[in-house]
C-alpha positions as a Markdown table, in Angstrom:
| # | Residue | x | y | z |
|---|---|---|---|---|
| 1 | Met | 0.0 | 0.0 | 0.0 |
| 2 | Ala | 1.3 | 3.4 | -0.9 |
| 3 | Gly | 0.9 | 6.4 | 1.4 |
| 4 | Tyr | -1.5 | 9.3 | 0.7 |
| 5 | Leu | -2.8 | 12.5 | 2.4 |
| 6 | Thr | -6.3 | 13.5 | 3.4 |
| 7 | Thr | -7.7 | 16.4 | 5.3 |
| 8 | His | -11.0 | 17.8 | 6.5 |
| 9 | Val | -12.3 | 20.9 | 8.3 |
| 10 | Leu | -14.8 | 20.9 | 11.2 |
| 11 | Asp | -16.4 | 24.1 | 12.4 |
| 12 | Thr | -16.3 | 23.4 | 16.2 |
| 13 | Ala | -18.2 | 26.6 | 17.0 |
| 14 | Arg | -21.2 | 25.6 | 14.9 |
| 15 | Gly | -20.8 | 21.9 | 15.4 |
| 16 | Leu | -20.8 | 21.4 | 11.6 |
| 17 | Pro | -18.5 | 20.4 | 8.7 |
| 18 | Ala | -17.0 | 23.5 | 7.1 |
| 19 | Glu | -18.0 | 23.6 | 3.5 |
| 20 | Gly | -16.3 | 25.7 | 0.8 |
| 21 | Ile | -12.9 | 26.3 | 2.4 |
| 22 | Arg | -10.0 | 26.5 | -0.1 |
| 23 | Ile | -7.0 | 24.4 | 0.8 |
| 24 | Ala | -3.5 | 24.6 | -0.8 |
| 25 | Leu | -0.8 | 22.0 | -0.3 |
| 26 | Tyr | 2.9 | 22.9 | -0.5 |
| 27 | Arg | 6.0 | 20.8 | -0.6 |
| 28 | Val | 8.6 | 22.5 | 1.7 |
| 29 | Lys | 12.4 | 22.1 | 1.2 |
| 30 | Gly | 14.5 | 24.5 | 3.3 |
| 31 | Asn | 13.1 | 28.0 | 2.6 |
| 32 | Ser | 11.4 | 26.9 | -0.6 |
| 33 | His | 7.7 | 26.2 | -0.9 |
| 34 | Arg | 6.2 | 24.6 | -4.1 |
| 35 | Lys | 2.5 | 24.4 | -4.5 |
| 36 | Ile | 1.5 | 20.9 | -5.6 |
| 37 | Ala | -2.3 | 20.8 | -5.0 |
| 38 | Glu | -5.3 | 22.9 | -4.4 |
| 39 | Thr | -8.9 | 21.9 | -3.5 |
| 40 | Val | -12.1 | 23.0 | -1.7 |
| 41 | Thr | -14.0 | 21.3 | 1.1 |
| 42 | Asn | -17.3 | 19.7 | 0.2 |
| 43 | Ser | -20.5 | 19.6 | 2.2 |
| 44 | Asp | -19.0 | 17.0 | 4.6 |
| 45 | Gly | -16.0 | 19.4 | 5.2 |
| 46 | Arg | -13.8 | 16.9 | 3.4 |
| 47 | Thr | -12.1 | 16.9 | 0.0 |
| 48 | Asp | -13.6 | 14.9 | -2.8 |
| 49 | Lys | -10.4 | 12.9 | -3.2 |
| 50 | Pro | -7.1 | 12.7 | -1.3 |
| 51 | Ile | -5.2 | 16.0 | -1.5 |
| 52 | Leu | -2.1 | 14.0 | -2.2 |
| 53 | Ala | -2.9 | 10.8 | -4.0 |
| 54 | Lys | -1.0 | 7.5 | -3.7 |
| 55 | Glu | 0.7 | 7.9 | -7.1 |
| 56 | Asp | 2.0 | 11.4 | -6.2 |
| 57 | Phe | 3.0 | 10.6 | -2.6 |
| 58 | Ser | 6.6 | 11.0 | -1.3 |
| 59 | Thr | 8.0 | 11.5 | 2.2 |
| 60 | Gly | 9.1 | 14.9 | 3.3 |
| 61 | Thr | 7.9 | 18.2 | 4.8 |
| 62 | Tyr | 4.6 | 19.7 | 3.7 |
| 63 | Glu | 2.4 | 22.6 | 4.5 |
| 64 | Leu | -1.4 | 22.9 | 4.2 |
| 65 | Ile | -2.8 | 26.4 | 4.1 |
| 66 | Phe | -6.5 | 26.6 | 4.9 |
| 67 | Phe | -8.1 | 29.8 | 3.6 |
| 68 | Cys | -10.7 | 30.2 | 6.3 |
| 69 | Gly | -11.4 | 34.0 | 6.3 |
| 70 | Gln | -14.1 | 33.9 | 3.6 |
| 71 | Tyr | -15.8 | 30.9 | 5.3 |
| 72 | Leu | -15.8 | 32.7 | 8.7 |
| 73 | Ala | -17.2 | 35.8 | 7.1 |
| 74 | Lys | -19.9 | 33.9 | 5.2 |
| 75 | Thr | -21.0 | 32.2 | 8.4 |
| 76 | Glu | -21.0 | 35.5 | 10.3 |
| 77 | Gln | -18.2 | 34.5 | 12.6 |
| 78 | Ser | -15.3 | 36.6 | 11.3 |
| 79 | Gly | -15.6 | 39.7 | 13.5 |
| 80 | Ala | -14.1 | 43.1 | 12.4 |
| 81 | Glu | -11.4 | 43.7 | 9.8 |
| 82 | Pro | -8.6 | 42.7 | 9.9 |
| 83 | Leu | -9.7 | 39.1 | 10.5 |
| 84 | Phe | -8.2 | 37.4 | 13.4 |
| 85 | Leu | -8.0 | 34.1 | 11.4 |
| 86 | Asp | -7.7 | 34.3 | 7.6 |
| 87 | Gln | -5.1 | 31.8 | 6.5 |
| 88 | Ile | -4.1 | 29.0 | 8.7 |
| 89 | Pro | -0.8 | 27.2 | 7.8 |
| 90 | Ile | -0.1 | 23.7 | 9.2 |
| 91 | Arg | 3.5 | 22.4 | 8.6 |
| 92 | Phe | 4.1 | 18.7 | 9.1 |
| 93 | Gly | 6.3 | 15.8 | 8.1 |
| 94 | Met | 5.5 | 12.5 | 6.5 |
| 95 | Ser | 8.2 | 9.9 | 7.0 |
| 96 | Asp | 6.5 | 6.6 | 6.2 |
| 97 | Pro | 5.9 | 6.0 | 2.5 |
| 98 | Glu | 3.3 | 3.3 | 3.2 |
| 99 | Val | 1.0 | 5.2 | 5.6 |
| 100 | His | -2.3 | 7.2 | 5.2 |
| 101 | Tyr | -1.7 | 10.6 | 6.7 |
| 102 | His | -4.8 | 12.5 | 7.8 |
| 103 | Val | -4.4 | 16.2 | 8.9 |
| 104 | Pro | -7.7 | 17.7 | 10.0 |
| 105 | Leu | -8.4 | 21.2 | 11.1 |
| 106 | Leu | -10.8 | 22.0 | 14.0 |
| 107 | Leu | -11.9 | 25.6 | 13.4 |
| 108 | Ser | -13.6 | 28.3 | 15.5 |
| 109 | Pro | -13.6 | 32.0 | 14.9 |
| 110 | Tyr | -10.7 | 32.7 | 17.4 |
| 111 | Gly | -8.8 | 29.5 | 17.5 |
| 112 | Tyr | -8.0 | 26.2 | 15.8 |
| 113 | Ser | -6.3 | 22.8 | 16.5 |
| 114 | Thr | -5.1 | 19.9 | 14.5 |
| 115 | Tyr | -3.8 | 16.4 | 15.0 |
| 116 | Arg | -2.6 | 13.4 | 13.1 |
| 117 | Gly | -5.8 | 11.5 | 12.4 |
| 118 | Ser | -6.5 | 8.2 | 10.8 |
């Protein structure tokens, strides 16, 4: 089995999946960032397919950027400008070429958390 990467976003303030959040995935090497994928969350707060598929997977350091500002504004949770949370970067490493990595985002208007899921 080859490794792959998935993600999803849950709006913990509303108790709902976060639909319509744009997500970009970057490969990080030193000070260099190269965008390798971009997607949007569906009605379940997930992406329609893995953000990094098995055939494209390789170990290394990556960064997911969740563009949450527009979602928070649309759901009337953003507060005044400038937004407290607009873009949320999560940098992580993937060291096992045979593992499914899952990096979710738990979002609220003034905080967030993540973990290595399954």
